N, C-alpha and C positions, 0 to 999 in steps of 0.2 A: 208838477202838472202844468197841463201846457193854459199860455197866456190868452184869456178871451178878452178880445176886444169887441169893439162896438164902430169904428169907422170902417171904411171899405180900405183893402188894399189896393186898390187899381188892379188886379189882374183880370184877365179876361172873364174869369169865370165871376167873379164877384159886379164887374159893371152888368155883366147881363142881367145876374141876381138882381141887381139895383133896379136897372132899368124894366126888369119885369114884373117888379113890386114885389118880389117873394120875401118873406120874412126869414132871416139867416144869422146863423154865428160864425165867428171867424175865430179859429184856434191856433195860434203859433207855438209852435216848439223848438226847441234844439235837433235839429237831425243829425245822425250820425251814418254816414256813407258805409257805413263796416255793416250795419244793421243787417242783421240776417231777413227779416223780413221788415218791409218799412210801413206793411200795413199793420202789423201788432205791434212795431215798434208806436205807429200813432196812438194805437187804442190804449197804450201804454200811458204814452205822455198825454193822451185827453181823459184819463180816468175812468174810462167806459170801456163795456165788456165789448171785445173783439166783435160780436155779432152784429154791433152796430156800426162799423166801421167798415165801409167797402172799397174794394180796389175798380179799378176801369182799365180795362181790356181792350186791344182793339184784334180783329179776326180780320183774314180776307175768307171771302166766298166764293164758292167754285160753285157757277150754276144758277146763281141766285140775281135777285132783280138789281142788286147793289153790291158792288165787290167788296169793299167795307165796312163790316159795323162794328158795336159796340157793346160789347156785356158788362154790369154792376154788378158784381157780387160778394159775398162776405171775403173778408180777408180772411177766415179760418179757413175757407174753401177753395175748390179751384174750378175752372168755367169749364162746363161739362160740352165740349166742340162738338159733338154730335145733337146735341139739344139745340145749342146755336144756332148751329144749322140749318135742325130740324124746323123749330123756329122764325128763321130768315126766309124760309122756301130755298133754300139751298141744295147742293147735292154734297156739300163737304167745307168743314171750317178748318184752318188752320190759323195759329197765334201769327200775327202781324210782325215783321221784321220791327225790332226796336228803331231804328235810325227811319222806316218810314213812319212807323207810328210818330216819332215827334213832328214829320213833314208834314204829316195829315193833319195833325191836331193843334201845331203850333205849341203845346208841350213837350216839358223833357219826362221821360222817361223815369216814372218814380214820383212825379208830380201830373200826371194828367189827369183832369179835372173833366167827368163828362159835360161841365157846362163852360160853353162859350169857346168852344172848338172852332176851328179857321172856316169848318162847314159844317151841315147838319149831318149825322149819319145813321141811318137806323141803329136806335138804340134800343135795348132791352136790360131791365132790373130785375132781377132775382126776386121771386115774387116771395120770400122772406122777408123781404125790403117791410112788406105790408101789415109785420107782425109789429115793425118799430115806431115809436110815435116821432124819431129824429133817427137820420141816419146821418154819417160825417162821410162827405167823400172828396177827394184831393180840390183843394182852392187853387189849384193850378201851378205849385209848386211844392218841392218837396218841404217839408216843415211846416206847411198851412192847410189847416183840412177847415172845413165849414159845416153844418151842421143846420140841418133843413129838414122839413117833413118830407120823406117819399111821395106821398100826393103832389107835391109842390114841384119838387125834383122832374118828376115825370111833366109837368106841364111845362114846365120851361123847357126842357130836350126836347119835347113833343116825343117820347117814349112810352112802352108799355112794359106790363109785370109777366115773366117767363120763369119756365122753373128752368133754371140754365147754370145752377151750380151743384157738384156735386161733392 
């Protein structure tokens, strides 16, 4: 079971949430770099249903108003690139190169948080999150997740719901 703490760990995500007055929980767990799915590893370590744990993915947009966007989907599903492009008013969406994703967000792949990124990007949270009282997303490093209400997540990242998972 993951260790729940009440103090902030000082990642850009926790700093941003604290500054915004958002209530959240912090959960650390031993991360196994050889785990086939970091998201499923997190769900198991947290002792929560995988449908409550969400992964943060970056996409490059073709013909959209912004070149890069963020999609947040349950770890049990994949990002629907066509739906993401449509929701972002772009012709096409492709997965962002991992090195570029790290540079853009300031986080390491596998620990990219939707909160506290280097710059604000258009961000969509899969609509399935609305059915959850609490969702868990990366807190800014591997082996560290934060739990918060989906509405609070959307408020702090200035995001919106969209049907982007398949």
